[in-house]
N, C-alpha and C positions, 0 to 999 in steps of 0.2 A: 738479359732481353729472357721474361719472362715467358713458357708458353702458356697456350689458350687451351683447354680445353673442355669439353662440352660433352655430360654424363646426363641423356633425358632419364627422366625417372619419372615411376609409377605408384612407388613408394612403397614398392610388392621387394619380399624379401632378396628375390633378384639384383632386382637394378642397385639395390645398397651394395650387395656381396660385388656389379661389378665398380660402382664408388670405391668401396675398400682396393679390390686390383687395382685397376688407377691407381690409387695414391701410391699400391708399394711398385707399382710398375714409375713410376715418375721417382721413388721417395726421393732420387739424387739431384734431383734436381726442382728448379723452384717455377712455379706453377698456380695460374690464379685457374681453378673449377668452377663451369658456371653449370651448375643442376638445376635440368631445364624441366617444365609437367608441359605439355600441351593440359586443356580442362577441356576445350572445345572443340565442338566438331569431332568428333569422334565415336569407337565404338561406346565406351564408356567414357560420359563426364562427366565432369564436377566440378562445383565452383566453383566457382573465383576465392570465394572464404577459406573453401578446406583446402584450397591449394596452397593457398598461403598457408594455414596453418599448418599443414605439413612438410612444407618446405624449411619451415622454424625448428618444431620440428626435428630436419636432417639435422639443422646446424646445430642444437643443442646437441643431438648426439656425436654431432662430433667435435663439436668442444671438449666432454668428455671422455673420450679416446686418444689416442696416442697419433698426434696429428705433427705429420712434418715440418721443420722450422718454414723450409724453400714453399709453401703451400697455402697457397686464400681460396674463400670458397666467395663465391654470391649465389644468389637466391634469384630465376626466372619464371615465375606464371604467364602463360598469354594463353589469352582466347585463340585456338586456331589447331586442323589438326598436329599428327607427330609430327608427319614426317615434314611438311612446310613450314612448322611451327623451331625444327633444327635447321633446315634451309636456310632461312630467316636473320637464325643466331650465329648462323656458319659465317654467315655474308657481314652483317653485323656489328661482329665483335675478333670478326677476323679468327677466324676459331683454327686448328691445325691439326683437330684428334679429336672425333667423338667416338663413344668411349660406351659402350650397351651391353646389360643386360640381353640374353638370346631369349627368351620369354618371360610375357609381364604378369600381375598379379589373377589374371583372368586366364590363362594358357592351360589347356589339358597339360596334367599329371608325366603321360606317356608323349608327347610333346615336345619333342629335340629340342629345334626348329621354331620361333612366336614369327606371326608375317608381318610387325611388326621390328619384327629384327631382320630378317631378307630384306622386307621392300628402305630398308638407311639402309645396307650394302649395295642397292641395286638401282635406288633411286638419287641420293646425299653422292653427285657425285662433284659436287665440289669441296671438299672434303673424308680421306680415310673414313673409313668407320671400322671399329672393332669390337664383337662383337664377344661378351663370355658365357661362358657357359655357367648354369644356378651354383654350379657343387665346386665351383674351381677353387682350390686354395690357393693363392698367390703363392709359387718361389721361383725365383728368376727361369726361365725358361733355360731347359738345356740343347732346345736346337731349334732355329724354327724352320719349317718347312714351303720351301719355293718352287709349288711349282712348273713347270715351262716348257713347251715348245719350242721353246728358239725359232718360233716362225716368223717371229717381228721385234723390230728392233728397241730397246727399252732407250731413255730416260732419264740421268742420274737426280733431278727432282719427279719420278713418279719415283725411284724405289728410296727420296730423303725416309721415311718415315720406319721404312724398312734396317736401313741403316743405324738409322737412331736408338734405333730398340735392339739389335745386337749391340750398337757399339754399349750401347748404358747399361746391357744388363750381359754380355760377355759370352750376348748367347752363341753360337757360327749360327747360320744361314747353311742349309744341306740344300739345295738345288735340284730337284730331281724328275728326269726327265724320262717319262713312258712311253715306249714306241715299236709299233710291230714288228721294226725294221732297222736294223741295225747302222748304227755312223748317221752322220751329221751331214747336208748336203753344203755345197758353198755359202749361199747366204744363212744359214744355219748357223757355221760353225763363226759365219762371221759375227752375227748378233751372239752370238756363249761369248768369243773375246769383248766387243763392247761391252756386255752383261759384268765379265770379268775387271771392266775397267770404272762402271758403277759403284761392283763391291770394295778395291782397293783400297786396305786402312782397314777392311772388317777379315774374321776369320771364318775362309766358306769354300765347300765343298763339292765337285757334280756326283755326285749318284746318278744311272740309267736303270733302269728296267725293262723290260720288252715280253711282247707276248698276254701283252693286259692292257684292257682299255683305261685311260685316264684314271675315275672312278677307282677301280680294280687298282692299280698300283697307287694313289692313293691312301687307300684306307689301308692297303699291304707294307706298305712301307713305316708308315705314321702309328697302326698297333702293334706292327714286331718294334720299330725303338723309342715306344714311347713316345715320340716326340708333344713338347706342351705348347707349341703356337706353329700354322697354317701363316702361310701368306697366299693373294690370289697380283695378279695386274688383274683385274675388271674391265675387259670389255666387254663394251656397251652391245647388248643383241644375241652375245654369248657368253656371260658368264655361268648365269643362272641357267641355263637352257641347258650346257652340257657339262661343266665341271661340278662346280656347285651343285648339284641334280638334288632332289628330295631325295634316292634311292642311295647316296653317298652320304646322305645329314643323318640319316637314318643308321645307317654304318658305323660313322661315329660315333655316335652318337651308345650306342650298341655297347662301344671296346672302350673309347676314349671322353673326355673331357677335354677340346681341345678350342683356344680360343681359336679365332679368323679376323686375321685381321686383312678384310677389302682394299686393297690402293687401288689408284685408279689410270687407264688409258687416257693420257693428258690432249691425245690426237680424235678423240670421238666431243 
């Protein structure tokens, strides 16, 4: 059964790069890619004719580049806001993953993550979102860093896409726990064992950092190891207010170009 992946585009260089990244990431898989342009009710609007013309140009560009045989592309121009457009297509097309650039055509050069990328990771809760920085050139990731406090239990379906990306790229998962005290309490230990069950069958390892806050520990770990992907469980009312804070985004942007996969807590 083919995978279905949604690629929002504003026809910027960053959006094209996210599309290229997506095709390379899933180069060994059969995938239907849906190229979405939401041309209305947003900060910068395009008439339908312009959206259709630019999507057609994207398809022509794809036709003269190396397209993997298992990949098929479809275009979707919609009169909607970007976030609502993404949500609607995810539901109507049964999309499994959204892959998008971190900033669009109008974003300032010193902005690491644009509002559209952050809004998508925070508010598109019916589908995982992978945000790809503008200068990332695809290689199979050397590892995927997964920060966790072990304070909540995990479900296999929450980690499905992390598991799959690890499997298809042979990238080990590095489970990172950053805390001020040593050791795990019984609840945390139980959740750690449950996580091990969820990841059975792929390469993973546990890593510990003490006496640092989560943001500092994650940045230190990722930059020292040159990690090439980060995955989070996006807990509602928690994720961007704590782990994915603006200071952390700026620090990551200074030292590395790291795609970030926002998974979702299915209890929300």
